[in-house]
Steps between C-alpha positions, in 0.01 A plus 500: 500500500604854428403845625314767307325834549157566342532817293185494289191315386412362157146554371400270212157494342592189303726227635540123490190344664727311741596839646137596573461597864871568548673830569806594297763730651817661375766386741859620537731219614711618796782367717505467881581873527188584294718618209372432145651204318420459134198618306141520631276205411128429484400259778180313585395566861373207711506661845318835480805723495475867411686808384848539656486165686821304541422149377669172429451328169587199289576478130520254214330164551452574871272791406222254413516299825257722699224424247294182517539379141842667443394612152498875565715708260731656757879529522491697827261444791484689831467243780542705819506843662804587712397631842851545635845448349805466724847469355844510660 
């Protein structure tokens, strides 16, 4: 799992039917110091996160695991909201 910061929301009037009922966010991957790493990505939210939340996410084949039939067209899925982050 990796960290990310929600920086925007995607509104789509037409999308794959398997994405119906999901929320799509623009997420900036970040490191443990909350510094951007790489380019922002579009992510499917599974936990009810919101604007500016620090989240953890999975990508690639793992991005389909949170969904029952695993056939959702997602490369990035938000799987948790970070309440507190402590690093040394």
